[in-house]
N, CA, C and O of each residue as an XYZ file, in Angstrom:
760
protein
N      21.163      9.677    -49.248
C      20.833     11.089    -49.226
C      20.448     11.504    -47.803
O      19.733     10.787    -47.103
N      20.930     12.659    -47.402
C      20.618     13.188    -46.075
C      19.168     13.666    -46.035
O      18.622     14.121    -47.040
N      18.556     13.555    -44.857
C      17.191     14.044    -44.671
C      17.228     15.445    -44.083
O      18.141     15.800    -43.338
N      16.225     16.228    -44.431
C      16.019     17.542    -43.836
C      14.906     17.388    -42.813
O      13.772     17.064    -43.165
N      15.234     17.625    -41.528
C      14.304     17.383    -40.425
C      13.955     18.694    -39.728
O      14.835     19.447    -39.311
N      12.680     18.947    -39.613
C      12.197     20.145    -38.920
C      11.848     19.804    -37.481
O      11.109     18.856    -37.216
N      12.388     20.585    -36.558
C      11.954     20.521    -35.164
C      11.393     21.895    -34.830
O      12.092     22.903    -34.936
N      10.128     21.931    -34.426
C       9.509     23.227    -34.154
C       8.468     23.094    -33.045
O       7.779     22.081    -32.931
N       8.376     24.136    -32.242
C       7.347     24.240    -31.202
C       6.088     24.806    -31.851
O       6.160     25.725    -32.667
N       4.942     24.253    -31.486
C       3.680     24.694    -32.083
C       2.579     24.615    -31.024
O       2.594     23.737    -30.162
N       1.642     25.529    -31.102
C       0.510     25.488    -30.178
C      -0.535     24.502    -30.703
O      -0.492     24.108    -31.868
N      -1.460     24.109    -29.847
C      -2.513     23.183    -30.265
C      -3.313     23.755    -31.431
O      -3.781     23.011    -32.292
N      -3.470     25.086    -31.458
C      -4.235     25.692    -32.542
C      -3.377     26.082    -33.745
O      -3.820     26.856    -34.593
N      -2.157     25.555    -33.828
C      -1.368     25.641    -35.054
C      -0.460     26.839    -35.234
O      -0.002     27.101    -36.346
N      -0.189     27.574    -34.165
C       0.692     28.733    -34.283
C       2.086     28.404    -33.764
O       2.237     27.607    -32.837
N       3.109     29.023    -34.366
C       4.483     28.812    -33.919
C       5.043     30.038    -33.199
O       6.149     29.994    -32.661
N       4.294     31.110    -33.188
C       4.667     32.325    -32.458
C       3.453     33.241    -32.397
O       2.510     33.110    -33.177
N       3.501     34.165    -31.456
C       2.455     35.191    -31.414
C       2.639     36.118    -32.623
O       3.665     36.032    -33.297
N       1.665     37.006    -32.920
C       1.799     37.892    -34.086
C       3.088     38.715    -34.075
O       3.624     39.043    -35.134
N       3.585     39.047    -32.885
C       4.820     39.841    -32.777
C       6.070     38.961    -32.684
O       7.170     39.471    -32.473
N       5.907     37.640    -32.840
C       7.032     36.716    -32.791
C       7.353     36.170    -31.413
O       8.247     35.335    -31.280
N       6.650     36.618    -30.388
C       6.935     36.175    -29.019
C       6.628     34.694    -28.845
O       5.704     34.150    -29.451
N       7.447     34.047    -27.980
C       7.308     32.620    -27.702
C       6.991     32.358    -26.233
O       7.289     31.280    -25.719
N       6.394     33.323    -25.561
C       6.133     33.227    -24.130
C       5.110     32.153    -23.764
O       4.954     31.837    -22.585
N       4.427     31.599    -24.725
C       3.406     30.571    -24.506
C       4.003     29.161    -24.445
O       3.320     28.220    -24.041
N       5.247     29.011    -24.834
C       5.855     27.674    -24.898
C       6.084     27.091    -23.513
O       6.294     27.818    -22.542
N       6.041     25.759    -23.438
C       6.347     25.041    -22.205
C       7.861     24.928    -22.130
O       8.458     24.091    -22.806
N       8.484     25.768    -21.312
C       9.935     25.888    -21.304
C      10.653     24.891    -20.410
O      11.876     24.771    -20.486
N       9.929     24.183    -19.575
C      10.598     23.247    -18.668
C      10.377     21.828    -19.184
O       9.343     21.218    -18.912
N      11.363     21.300    -19.936
C      11.207     19.945    -20.461
C      11.436     18.907    -19.373
O      12.197     19.137    -18.433
N      10.773     17.764    -19.509
C      11.052     16.669    -18.583
C      12.247     15.878    -19.126
O      12.736     16.151    -20.222
N      12.708     14.903    -18.351
C      13.910     14.147    -18.711
C      13.722     13.382    -20.025
O      14.640     13.316    -20.843
N      12.540     12.808    -20.224
C      12.265     12.058    -21.445
C      12.273     12.986    -22.666
O      12.768     12.610    -23.729
N      11.729     14.188    -22.514
C      11.719     15.142    -23.619
C      13.145     15.579    -23.959
O      13.489     15.708    -25.134
N      13.966     15.806    -22.947
C      15.358     16.186    -23.211
C      16.096     15.059    -23.926
O      16.930     15.324    -24.791
N      15.803     13.812    -23.580
C      16.437     12.681    -24.267
C      16.013     12.649    -25.735
O      16.832     12.394    -26.618
N      14.719     12.912    -25.991
C      14.222     12.957    -27.371
C      14.970     14.024    -28.159
O      15.432     13.776    -29.272
N      15.086     15.219    -27.573
C      15.760     16.330    -28.245
C      17.232     16.001    -28.479
O      17.762     16.284    -29.553
N      17.891     15.414    -27.497
C      19.299     15.045    -27.657
C      19.478     14.001    -28.756
O      20.378     14.128    -29.585
N      18.638     12.978    -28.772
C      18.724     11.953    -29.812
C      18.471     12.559    -31.191
O      19.158     12.230    -32.159
N      17.487     13.439    -31.269
C      17.165     14.115    -32.521
C      18.370     14.929    -32.998
O      18.748     14.867    -34.168
N      18.958     15.679    -32.095
C      20.099     16.528    -32.438
C      21.312     15.698    -32.841
O      22.027     16.063    -33.774
N      21.550     14.594    -32.153
C      22.714     13.747    -32.453
C      22.627     13.101    -33.838
O      23.650     12.699    -34.393
N      21.430     12.996    -34.398
C      21.262     12.403    -35.721
C      21.651     13.364    -36.840
O      21.694     12.970    -38.005
N      21.934     14.618    -36.498
C      22.293     15.620    -37.497
C      23.698     16.150    -37.296
O      24.273     16.041    -36.213
N      24.246     16.729    -38.367
C      25.555     17.364    -38.260
C      25.581     18.765    -38.857
O      26.638     19.379    -39.000
N      24.389     19.256    -39.201
C      24.262     20.590    -39.774
C      22.937     21.182    -39.307
O      21.925     20.485    -39.242
N      22.954     22.468    -38.984
C      21.736     23.180    -38.597
C      21.466     24.263    -39.631
O      22.363     25.027    -39.985
N      20.224     24.330    -40.117
C      19.805     25.394    -41.026
C      18.926     26.372    -40.267
O      18.060     25.981    -39.485
N      19.167     27.647    -40.513
C      18.391     28.715    -39.887
C      18.121     29.812    -40.903
O      18.910     30.032    -41.822
N      17.008     30.492    -40.730
C      16.781     31.723    -41.464
C      17.494     32.853    -40.745
O      17.762     32.758    -39.548
N      17.804     33.920    -41.464
C      18.554     35.028    -40.893
C      17.865     35.648    -39.681
O      18.528     35.990    -38.701
N      16.555     35.793    -39.737
C      15.852     36.445    -38.637
C      15.960     35.658    -37.336
O      16.010     36.249    -36.257
N      15.996     34.336    -37.427
C      16.096     33.515    -36.219
C      17.536     33.343    -35.759
O      17.788     33.152    -34.569
N      18.462     33.407    -36.671
C      19.856     33.073    -36.377
C      20.440     33.901    -35.237
O      21.105     33.350    -34.359
N      20.210     35.187    -35.233
C      20.820     36.044    -34.224
C      20.426     35.619    -32.814
O      21.291     35.440    -31.957
N      19.139     35.459    -32.568
C      18.693     35.046    -31.244
C      19.131     33.632    -30.903
O      19.543     33.374    -29.772
N      19.051     32.722    -31.844
C      19.414     31.316    -31.643
C      20.895     31.178    -31.294
O      21.244     30.612    -30.258
N      21.745     31.688    -32.149
C      23.192     31.535    -31.946
C      23.636     32.261    -30.684
O      24.405     31.712    -29.895
N      23.165     33.475    -30.484
C      23.586     34.243    -29.306
C      23.095     33.609    -28.003
O      23.815     33.614    -27.005
N      21.879     33.065    -28.004
C      21.360     32.433    -26.791
C      22.223     31.243    -26.389
O      22.679     31.163    -25.248
N      22.453     30.307    -27.334
C      23.209     29.105    -26.993
C      24.669     29.429    -26.681
O      25.282     28.769    -25.843
N      25.220     30.425    -27.338
C      26.591     30.845    -27.030
C      26.668     31.399    -25.612
O      27.629     31.125    -24.894
N      25.670     32.171    -25.203
C      25.679     32.739    -23.844
C      25.570     31.652    -22.784
O      26.182     31.761    -21.721
N      24.786     30.588    -23.063
C      24.689     29.479    -22.116
C      26.055     28.818    -21.946
O      26.460     28.513    -20.825
N      26.758     28.597    -23.039
C      28.096     27.989    -22.967
C      29.054     28.897    -22.210
O      29.817     28.421    -21.369
N      29.030     30.186    -22.491
C      29.938     31.132    -21.837
C      29.664     31.263    -20.339
O      30.568     31.581    -19.566
N      28.412     31.017    -19.929
C      28.069     31.111    -18.508
C      28.541     29.905    -17.711
O      28.511     29.924    -16.480
N      28.974     28.857    -18.399
C      29.626     27.752    -17.703
C      28.804     26.504    -17.537
O      27.611     26.464    -17.835
N      29.480     25.487    -17.053
C      28.913     24.156    -16.945
C      27.882     24.013    -15.837
O      27.263     22.956    -15.718
N      27.683     25.029    -15.034
C      26.687     24.946    -13.961
C      25.260     24.910    -14.521
O      24.344     24.416    -13.863
N      25.078     25.430    -15.724
C      23.745     25.469    -16.312
C      23.304     24.061    -16.708
O      24.086     23.307    -17.287
N      22.043     23.698    -16.395
C      21.540     22.397    -16.828
C      21.437     22.297    -18.359
O      21.315     21.202    -18.907
N      21.488     23.435    -19.033
C      21.408     23.464    -20.495
C      22.789     23.406    -21.151
O      22.886     23.414    -22.378
N      23.854     23.347    -20.354
C      25.216     23.482    -20.882
C      25.530     22.433    -21.950
O      25.986     22.796    -23.035
N      25.303     21.152    -21.681
C      25.676     20.099    -22.625
C      24.946     20.268    -23.959
O      25.539     20.111    -25.026
N      23.660     20.587    -23.885
C      22.906     20.799    -25.114
C      23.388     22.066    -25.822
O      23.517     22.085    -27.046
N      23.649     23.112    -25.059
C      24.145     24.359    -25.642
C      25.465     24.129    -26.369
O      25.707     24.692    -27.437
N      26.303     23.304    -25.782
C      27.590     22.970    -26.407
C      27.354     22.347    -27.789
O      28.059     22.666    -28.747
N      26.355     21.454    -27.887
C      26.021     20.851    -29.181
C      25.579     21.923    -30.181
O      25.996     21.917    -31.339
N      24.737     22.832    -29.719
C      24.225     23.872    -30.610
C      25.351     24.783    -31.101
O      25.353     25.200    -32.260
N      26.289     25.085    -30.239
C      27.414     25.950    -30.608
C      28.384     25.208    -31.524
O      28.881     25.778    -32.495
N      28.653     23.938    -31.217
C      29.657     23.172    -31.964
C      29.164     22.674    -33.325
O      29.973     22.447    -34.225
N      27.864     22.503    -33.484
C      27.330     22.010    -34.755
C      27.407     23.115    -35.812
O      26.963     24.236    -35.565
N      27.968     22.807    -36.984
C      28.019     23.828    -38.050
C      26.616     24.294    -38.419
O      25.673     23.506    -38.497
N      26.510     25.598    -38.644
C      25.230     26.206    -38.982
C      25.321     26.888    -40.337
O      26.348     27.456    -40.705
N      24.211     26.815    -41.067
C      24.097     27.529    -42.336
C      22.896     28.455    -42.205
O      21.780     28.014    -41.929
N      23.143     29.747    -42.408
C      22.088     30.752    -42.295
C      21.738     31.233    -43.691
O      22.595     31.716    -44.431
N      20.468     31.094    -44.040
C      19.993     31.563    -45.337
C      19.624     33.036    -45.220
O      18.832     33.424    -44.360
N      20.203     33.845    -46.089
C      20.017     35.290    -46.015
C      20.122     35.931    -47.386
O      20.823     35.440    -48.272
N      19.426     37.014    -47.536
C      19.560     37.838    -48.731
C      20.194     39.182    -48.367
O      20.526     39.969    -49.254
N      20.362     39.450    -47.070
C      20.825     40.771    -46.640
C      22.242     40.807    -46.066
O      22.903     41.843    -46.143
N      22.718     39.714    -45.499
C      24.057     39.716    -44.901
C      25.105     39.331    -45.938
O      24.855     38.509    -46.819
N      26.288     39.943    -45.818
C      27.394     39.609    -46.713
C      28.450     38.754    -46.030
O      29.238     38.084    -46.697
N      28.467     38.777    -44.696
C      29.375     37.896    -43.952
C      28.729     37.529    -42.630
O      27.914     38.273    -42.084
N      29.110     36.370    -42.132
C      28.491     35.865    -40.907
C      29.105     36.523    -39.676
O      30.326     36.531    -39.520
N      28.267     37.074    -38.802
C      28.778     37.616    -37.537
C      28.909     36.543    -36.452
O      29.324     36.846    -35.334
N      28.560     35.293    -36.773
C      28.530     34.224    -35.792
C      29.615     33.193    -36.064
O      29.929     32.894    -37.216
N      30.179     32.658    -34.998
C      31.183     31.597    -35.127
C      30.535     30.317    -35.632
O      29.356     30.071    -35.378
N      31.296     29.511    -36.340
C      30.865     28.186    -36.798
C      29.616     28.262    -37.667
O      28.789     27.350    -37.664
N      29.487     29.364    -38.413
C      28.301     29.615    -39.224
C      28.714     30.174    -40.581
O      29.559     31.065    -40.670
N      28.106     29.637    -41.631
C      28.321     30.174    -42.968
C      26.991     30.661    -43.516
O      25.925     30.258    -43.051
N      27.068     31.522    -44.500
C      25.858     32.071    -45.107
C      25.550     31.373    -46.421
O      26.455     31.021    -47.177
N      24.280     31.180    -46.682
C      23.796     30.684    -47.969
C      22.985     31.811    -48.588
O      21.999     32.267    -48.010
N      23.407     32.258    -49.772
C      22.757     33.399    -50.399
C      22.133     33.060    -51.749
O      21.532     33.919    -52.394
N      22.277     31.809    -52.172
C      21.763     31.401    -53.474
C      20.308     30.992    -53.417
O      19.595     31.275    -52.454
N      19.886     30.322    -54.471
C      18.516     29.829    -54.574
C      18.263     28.789    -53.483
O      19.018     27.825    -53.356
N      17.212     28.980    -52.703
C      16.906     28.115    -51.567
C      16.804     26.647    -51.989
O      17.429     25.785    -51.372
N      16.039     26.360    -53.013
C      15.817     24.978    -53.431
C      17.131     24.333    -53.859
O      17.442     23.218    -53.441
N      17.893     25.023    -54.685
C      19.159     24.458    -55.165
C      20.156     24.261    -54.032
O      20.832     23.234    -53.972
N      20.251     25.238    -53.132
C      21.187     25.133    -52.007
C      20.830     23.951    -51.104
O      21.710     23.195    -50.692
N      19.545     23.792    -50.797
C      19.123     22.700    -49.914
C      19.306     21.352    -50.600
O      19.759     20.398    -49.968
N      18.967     21.260    -51.862
C      19.175     19.994    -52.583
C      20.652     19.620    -52.612
O      20.992     18.445    -52.475
N      21.522     20.590    -52.788
C      22.967     20.332    -52.783
C      23.409     19.835    -51.415
O      24.187     18.885    -51.327
N      22.926     20.460    -50.346
C      23.264     20.030    -48.985
C      22.775     18.608    -48.718
O      23.498     17.801    -48.134
N      21.561     18.304    -49.142
C      20.992     16.972    -48.908
C      21.767     15.886    -49.662
O      21.818     14.739    -49.218
N      22.367     16.244    -50.798
C      23.102     15.270    -51.605
C      24.510     15.018    -51.072
O      25.157     14.062    -51.500
N      24.997     15.841    -50.158
C      26.336     15.667    -49.604
C      26.368     14.509    -48.610
O      25.340     14.095    -48.074
N      27.572     14.002    -48.383
C      27.781     12.972    -47.367
C      27.584     13.576    -45.977
O      27.813     14.769    -45.774
N      27.162     12.754    -45.032
C      27.059     13.210    -43.654
C      25.765     12.775    -43.009
O      24.962     12.038    -43.581
N      25.597     13.261    -41.796
C      24.374     12.991    -41.052
C      23.257     13.888    -41.588
O      23.461     14.666    -42.520
N      22.084     13.766    -40.987
C      20.937     14.549    -41.421
C      21.114     16.027    -41.100
O      22.035     16.417    -40.381
N      20.222     16.835    -41.642
C      20.239     18.289    -41.498
C      19.015     18.683    -40.683
O      17.905     18.224    -40.952
N      19.226     19.537    -39.686
C      18.146     19.945    -38.789
C      17.768     21.399    -39.066
O      18.631     22.264    -39.218
N      16.472     21.646    -39.127
C      15.949     23.003    -39.316
C      15.211     23.410    -38.051
O      14.360     22.672    -37.555
N      15.542     24.595    -37.528
C      14.843     25.115    -36.353
C      13.956     26.320    -36.674
O      13.004     26.561    -35.932
N      14.206     27.061    -37.699
C      13.337     28.201    -38.010
C      14.110     29.346    -38.599
O      15.288     29.205    -38.925
N      13.480     30.444    -38.736
C      12.259     31.051    -38.338
C      11.075     30.770    -39.239
O      11.108     29.920    -40.129
N      10.038     31.522    -38.966
C       8.729     31.262    -39.548
C       8.752     31.356    -41.072
O       8.336     30.414    -41.746
N       9.225     32.461    -41.625
C       9.184     32.615    -43.084
C      10.143     31.646    -43.763
O       9.847     31.149    -44.849
N      11.289     31.370    -43.140
C      12.249     30.422    -43.699
C      11.648     29.014    -43.742
O      11.707     28.343    -44.772
N      11.076     28.573    -42.630
C      10.460     27.239    -42.577
C       9.294     27.164    -43.559
O       9.128     26.156    -44.245
N       8.492     28.215    -43.631
C       7.375     28.239    -44.585
C       7.870     28.061    -46.015
O       7.240     27.365    -46.811
N       8.994     28.687    -46.340
C       9.567     28.556    -47.686
C      10.030     27.128    -47.946
O       9.844     26.605    -49.044
N      10.631     26.498    -46.944
C      11.065     25.102    -47.096
C       9.866     24.172    -47.301
O       9.913     23.256    -48.122
N       8.797     24.418    -46.546
C       7.584     23.605    -46.679
C       6.967     23.805    -48.054
O       6.608     22.841    -48.730
N       6.847     25.051    -48.458
C       6.249     25.358    -49.764
C       7.032     24.694    -50.896
O       6.440     24.235    -51.873
N       8.367     24.639    -50.769
C       9.214     24.025    -51.796
C       9.283     22.499    -51.643
O       9.973     21.831    -52.414
N       8.572     21.947    -50.653
C       8.506     20.499    -50.408
C       9.899     19.899    -50.167
O      10.233     18.851    -50.720
N      10.701     20.571    -49.342
C      12.070     20.139    -49.068
C      12.221     19.385    -47.752
O      13.244     18.736    -47.535
N      11.224     19.457    -46.869
C      11.337     18.838    -45.544
C      10.915     17.372    -45.619
O       9.854     17.037    -46.145
N      11.775     16.510    -45.079
C      11.511     15.072    -45.090
C      10.818     14.591    -43.830
O      10.012     13.662    -43.882
N      11.123     15.211    -42.697
C      10.524     14.821    -41.417
C      10.079     16.061    -40.657
O      10.782     17.070    -40.601
N       8.893     15.955    -40.076
C       8.334     17.024    -39.244
C       8.263     16.513    -37.812
O       7.574     15.529    -37.541
N       8.960     17.163    -36.901
C       8.909     16.840    -35.478
C       8.246     18.037    -34.804
O       8.903     19.019    -34.457
N       6.940     17.932    -34.630
C       6.133     19.029    -34.104
C       5.977     18.859    -32.599
O       5.350     17.907    -32.137
N       6.546     19.780    -31.843
C       6.439     19.776    -30.384
C       5.177     20.557    -30.032
O       5.203     21.781    -29.910
N       4.079     19.835    -29.873
C       2.777     20.458    -29.633
C       2.664     20.811    -28.155
O       2.649     19.933    -27.293
N       2.583     22.115    -27.877
C       2.477     22.617    -26.509
C       1.015     22.652    -26.086
O       0.145     22.943    -26.907
N       0.731     22.361    -24.819
C      -0.652     22.293    -24.345
C      -1.236     23.686    -24.100
O      -1.568     24.047    -22.971
N      -1.351     24.455    -25.179
C      -1.855     25.814    -25.071
C      -2.462     26.230    -26.412
O      -2.019     25.795    -27.474
N      -3.488     27.083    -26.337
C      -4.042     27.721    -27.532
C      -3.786     29.213    -27.378
O      -4.061     29.781    -26.321
N      -3.259     29.857    -28.421
C      -2.942     31.285    -28.298
C      -3.863     32.170    -29.136
O      -3.765     33.395    -29.064
N      -4.759     31.572    -29.931
C      -5.799     32.339    -30.603
C      -5.397     32.976    -31.915
O      -6.165     32.926    -32.876
N      -4.229     33.569    -31.987
C      -3.746     34.148    -33.242
C      -2.231     34.233    -33.171
O      -1.631     34.259    -32.096
N      -1.644     34.275    -34.341
C      -0.191     34.316    -34.384
C       0.346     33.959    -35.755
O      -0.335     34.108    -36.770
N       1.577     33.484    -35.762
C       2.270     33.149    -36.999
C       2.176     31.648    -37.254
O       2.329     30.835    -36.342
N       1.924     31.303    -38.503
C       1.788     29.907    -38.899
C       2.857     29.572    -39.949
O       3.394     30.458    -40.614
N       3.152     28.268    -40.081
C       4.111     27.842    -41.094
C       3.464     27.055    -42.234
O       4.130     26.768    -43.229
N       2.198     26.705    -42.115
C       1.549     25.857    -43.115
C       0.524     26.595    -43.973
O      -0.256     25.947    -44.671
N       0.500     27.909    -43.944
C      -0.556     28.644    -44.633
C      -0.488     28.587    -46.157
O      -1.532     28.552    -46.808
N       0.709     28.575    -46.744
C       0.812     28.662    -48.199
C       1.611     27.494    -48.765
O       2.619     27.696    -49.442
N       1.162     26.279    -48.488
C       1.941     25.121    -48.928
C       1.706     24.762    -50.389
O       2.420     23.922    -50.936
N       0.740     25.368    -51.017
C       0.456     25.013    -52.402
C      -0.475     23.827    -52.461
O      -1.618     23.909    -52.011
N       0.005     22.715    -53.015
C      -0.851     21.542    -53.177
C      -0.873     20.682    -51.916
O      -0.076     20.878    -50.998
N      -1.789     19.738    -51.889
C      -1.951     18.827    -50.755
C      -0.712     17.960    -50.593
O      -0.158     17.472    -51.578
N      -0.281     17.768    -49.359
C       0.852     16.898    -49.054
C       0.388     15.836    -48.067
O      -0.201     16.161    -47.036
N       0.642     14.609    -48.366
C       0.314     13.530    -47.441
C       1.539     13.218    -46.596
O       2.660     13.124    -47.096
N       1.292     13.062    -45.309
C       2.339     12.690    -44.367
C       1.903     11.429    -43.647
O       0.718     11.103    -43.585
N       2.882     10.730    -43.107
C       2.589      9.520    -42.345
C       3.074      9.712    -40.916
O       4.220     10.099    -40.686
N       2.200      9.440    -39.964
C       2.595      9.514    -38.565
C       3.564      8.375    -38.270
O       3.210      7.201    -38.376
N       4.781      8.733    -37.902
C       5.813      7.741    -37.581
C       5.831      7.433    -36.089
O       6.108      6.307    -35.676
N       5.528      8.462    -35.283
C       5.578      8.268    -33.832
C       4.875      9.443    -33.150
O       4.892     10.567    -33.652
N       4.273      9.174    -32.025
C       3.690     10.213    -31.175
C       4.141      9.922    -29.756
O       3.951      8.821    -29.241
N       4.743     10.931    -29.130
C       5.288     10.752    -27.790
C       4.792     11.872    -26.895
O       4.962     13.050    -27.212
N       4.186     11.510    -25.787
C       3.735     12.503    -24.812
C       4.695     12.579    -23.646
O       5.306     11.579    -23.268
N       4.827     13.755    -23.078
C       5.720     13.978    -21.948
C       4.932     14.483    -20.747
O       3.817     14.983    -20.896
N       5.508     14.352    -19.561
C       4.797     14.703    -18.325
C       4.469     16.189    -18.219
O       3.573     16.559    -17.460
N       5.167     17.052    -18.955
C       4.874     18.483    -18.911
C       3.733     18.873    -19.851
O       3.407     20.054    -19.968
N       3.127     17.893    -20.520
C       1.988     18.158    -21.399
C       2.349     18.315    -22.859
O       1.454     18.336    -23.704
N       3.617     18.427    -23.187
C       4.045     18.536    -24.577
C       3.955     17.154    -25.219
O       4.273     16.143    -24.592
N       3.518     17.124    -26.475
C       3.507     15.889    -27.256
C       4.280     16.140    -28.542
O       4.077     17.156    -29.207
N       5.164     15.215    -28.890
C       5.873     15.325    -30.159
C       5.187     14.421    -31.168
O       5.052     13.216    -30.959
N       4.757     15.029    -32.265
C       4.189     14.289    -33.371
C       5.250     14.262    -34.467
O       5.638     15.305    -34.995
N       5.709     13.073    -34.798
C       6.747     12.891    -35.815
C       6.094     12.341    -37.061
O       5.605     11.212    -37.086
N       6.096     13.180    -38.115
C       5.517     12.803    -39.399
C       6.622     12.712    -40.451
O       7.524     13.549    -40.496
N       6.537     11.688    -41.291
C       7.429     11.552    -42.433
C       6.658     11.766    -43.710
O       5.431     11.671    -43.737
N       7.383     12.054    -44.758
C       6.761     12.258    -46.072
C       6.275     10.931    -46.638
O       6.879      9.884    -46.402
N       5.193     10.985    -47.377
C       4.705      9.830    -48.114
C       5.133     10.063    -49.559
O       4.766     11.065    -50.172
N       5.899      9.143    -50.085
C       6.405      9.298    -51.469
C       5.551      8.510    -52.428
O       5.812      8.512    -53.631
């Protein structure tokens, strides 16, 4: 069975965005070791899940990096993001405006369980906030890769507020990088 893996940026005080959704607090300059971690993480998957609200900015950003050419240091990673099939969960769109992207409009739990049961590599989730919160609440995420940024923002959007019952996780790995970001990798305890 394929795993559903969350990769998300988070502040030390537990926020994933400011109240207005801004991400200006994130440490945007990764070091070489952090980029290797992200590349290895991405290579382990063959499908990306996104919520509709995040999809537009995500897909358009990485597409623009690819279109701007190989001079960008982000080009190789952007190519992966563009080339990897994406599934956008939506209740409002009837067709995908993005290349290499299909829409999922059914029941979230059933759709994700069906995807996890298919053959292939793991499935990566990047966001947005309400979509990730729904996945957490439904207990669908198998691995949490929390990129903890060395900043406190005081208030903002959280993904763990309404998880329902207690969930135990096991720390699989903790990796610190020279830019101050630490990745905490937690797996589910069954």
